[in-house]
DOMIMAR-736794 format. One record per residue (C-alpha): x negated, y, z. Coordinates in steps of 0.02 Angstrom, whole numbers, plus 50000, padded with zeros to 5 digits. Example, Ala and Ser with C-alpha at 12.3 -4.5 7.8 and 13.67 -1.06 7.14 Angstrom:
BEGIN
493854977550390493164994750357
//
This chain:
BEGIN
494625238147266496565239347218497095255647157498325264847250499605278347191499545295447250501045293547358500375278847432498745287747481499685302547539500595292247665499125280847727499025289847889500495281347941499595265347916497935266048011497785246747993497725248847795496505262647808495355254347911495395238847795494815252047655493465258847751492725240047799492765235447595491445247347573489725239747614488735255347711487475242547795486085252647852484735252547786485135258147653486735265347689487475270047522488905278647611489355290347467490725280147399491565277947578491425296447596492125299247440493635289247475493935298447633493565314647544494925311147417496085307647555495855324147635495795333247485497475326647420498355331847583497715350247544496035351647654494495361347580493065349847624491245351447622490055338747567488335341547638486835328647617484915327947635485015315247487486525312447368486735295547421486925298847604488225312247615489175320447763490895327147745491625341147855493405348047858494415359247951496235360248007496475379248046497415383948210498045399748296496435403448368497115402748560495825389748600494085385948546493805373448396493875353848428492715343048355492965325948289491625314848231491035297248183490015287948065490215276447921488635266547922488735250247986487295237848034486735221447957487695205847943486135196247890486005178947976487795178748046489055166748023490805175248005492535166748010493095179647885492035188747748491315203747841491695216347709493485210747667494425218647811495635203947830497125204747956497225188448050497845183548214498185200148270496555207548227495655217348086494115208048044492385215847971490905224848003491305242048083493005236448148492295242948305490785253448287491515262348214492585262448060493995258548177493725274248261493535284548094495225275148053496075282648202495375300548183495635302247995497415295748012497835309748168496965321948057497995318947912499675317448014499315333448089499085343347920500585333447841501745336547974501305354947999500675352648189500345370048260498615366348346497955378848459496255379748408495415373848234495055355848215493395350748126493305333048066491595327848035491135310647956489265307847947487985294347886486575287547956486915284448137486465267948162484645271148111484385287248215485525300048109484045310748029485125310947858486715312447967487255321548123485345327948149485335334747972487045343047991486615351948179484785357648105485355363647931487265368647961487525373148143488575388248076489955375348036490095370848214490095389348299491085390648450491435372548485491415366948660492035348948659491965334148537492875316748527491705305148465491105286348513491105276548631492425275148764494345274948793494285254848769494955243948922493735236649054494325224949176493725223049354494595208149431496425211449391496315230349375496125238449192495015253249170494735266449027493055271549039492795288548943491155291548898490415308648978488585305548946487315294548874485585288248903484065294548793482975286648654481185285548716480295273848594478565269248606477095259548536476115249148669474435245048594473325230548657471555227948595470105214348617468755205848515469305200548342468485184348251468615168248160470135158948193469115142648234468095149948379468865149248542469405166048624469995170248799470685185748874470815195648702472235204248623473385189048614473245186048796473475203448845475025205648736475675189048834475295196348999476205212448946477705204148904477755193649059477495208949175478945216349078480045201849090479705199649268479815217049338481265230249344480845247949323481375258149477483155262549531483815280749500485595286749540486015299549413487525313649438488375305649306488325287149380488725292349546490405301149470490635285749373490535273249529491385284449640493005285249524492945266549514492775263049690494065273849745495345264549629494795247949683495575238249825494415231549979493005222849964492835227449785492785246349830491565242549976490385233149845490505245749723490015259649842488485251449880487725253849717487455271149763486305264849898484565265249828484175251649946485545239349912485705243749731484825229049650485645216849775487315222649736486965221549537486315203049578488045199349661488995206449519488265193449411488965196349228489715213749281488035217449356487225216349199488435229549119487995241549266486045237849270485515250549129486575264049207485365264449358483765259849278482635267249124482315252649024481015246448890481215231448784479895223548674480645222148503479305223048365477735215448353476475220648232474745210448220473655201548095474165194947927472955179247904473155162848017471135161248030470825178048090470915182148272471755199348285470845213948367472365225048384474025222148420475545233848432477215231648504478805244148472479555247348645481425251948641481405262848789483075271848854482965286148986484255289549102484985308449099483825320349177482225309949153480815314049024479525302348929478165304949064479335297249192479455281849066477595280749047477255282749233478455268949285477795255649153476015259049203476515253449376477025236649305475865233749150474405242249216473075254149112472425243148995473865243948876474035260448778475575268548772476195281548647478015290148635478435289248443480095296948461481065305848605482905311948574483525320548738485185324548795485945336648932485685330349115487415334249171489105332949069490405347049049491975341049119493005353649060494165341748935494215325849057495815329949140496825331148993495945316548901496265305549068498145311549062498325305448894497855287748956498885287149101500375291749000500015279348868499645265348987500225268649178499485252149242497625259249178496585269849256495335281849154493505283849245492045293849176490775284549090488825283149076488385275248935486905264548906486585267248720486525282948637487685290348499487615306748396488115315948541486335319748569486285329748428487905340748445487355342748624486015355048561487185366848505488135366048676489505353748627490035341148753490555324448674491755314148750491765294248692493575293448666494255279848549495545273048644495995253348625496975241448745496005226748715496405208448786495645205048973494525189348883493865200748757492005205348779491915224048674490015225948712489485209048649490675209848488489865225648431488575220948289488855203048305489725190948197491585191748183491805210848241493575213548247495005226948327496625222248392497935229648265498875236748420497305244048481497175253748312498845259848339498645264648511496985274148490497675284148336499385290148438498115294448591497055304748468498385313148394499085319248578497275326748598497725337248438499395342348501498715347448686496785351648688497195369148700
//
């Protein structure tokens, strides 16, 4: 990586694109993560700017970084946080090398450009600018850069919450991933701000049968039970639910939409019609579907390791995601209605989140987006995935997914994350950096 002079590093906050390029060039694929060099680079930027920082780690090669910008104490502290680890690029064909950080065609290309080194670049740039320009922030701003989000957060946010909760004392609100990106419905441009998210409910499903020699004829044993279970899951939806967060999201979206779109959207909140409307919405319906259903997708199958042995036991990993307010027992009960009782179900991980959001900062975030893009409409957003917000919520901290990005209408944000050719528009990066800086100016 090219050397930078002290003066160049001191002013990198003015160039979030360059900052993102540098972050992408650290290969932090998780597993194994190896976030130390990337965290060290960010730490050098902060210490050079005069911040006192803390490096906190469960293991040395998986560190987390915490820094504080001191305010006047007229408002509670604000948390900015994000993760430096990224998912694998294995078996993907990229237009440009995934860890080069190339700028081409108006985009910064590379793994993590969207998830979420782009967001880290926005936050660090705004944080550094506030320090260098002596911004009079009303309350402390706590910047936290973590590892391990993509593999469960055990070394990152979860570790900090369980072992260093004192660093986050008094914080009510946080800015994190995912939200603030443009979402188009017809010709209208919306900015979903994440206020709530689903819950991890990972399970192990086990089927058993008579094992034996592979040369013998077998019927109705473990493999057949496995095939039947997967077909049942593929052919049936779990029950429909309308949560407070989904009701709020769809209500605002419908109110801002013209007829007949407004009428169609409102029918999503009618349990009798929800699934029919999702079918009518087509591709857009696929985005809304997990916001009204608990889901469980088979992802990992473990069985015999010899081709000439009929297995007597097969286990299947189910990536279960629960809506806010629901519990693992609800998931098991709903699955039982579909797959019956011959399949054993075991919950192997459950990460809860608060059932209802605290909307105290939403008005400010929405006003900043309206100011930045008068033609866009901010809406509250229930996220179908999970983030480190679930850990910080244990401390009473409400996270808002707020990494603002103006994206082209034909740019599929969701499908670009974790995929080949992950990239972020240069102008979107600048847009988001400015928006986050405005939050620092006004959050009190």
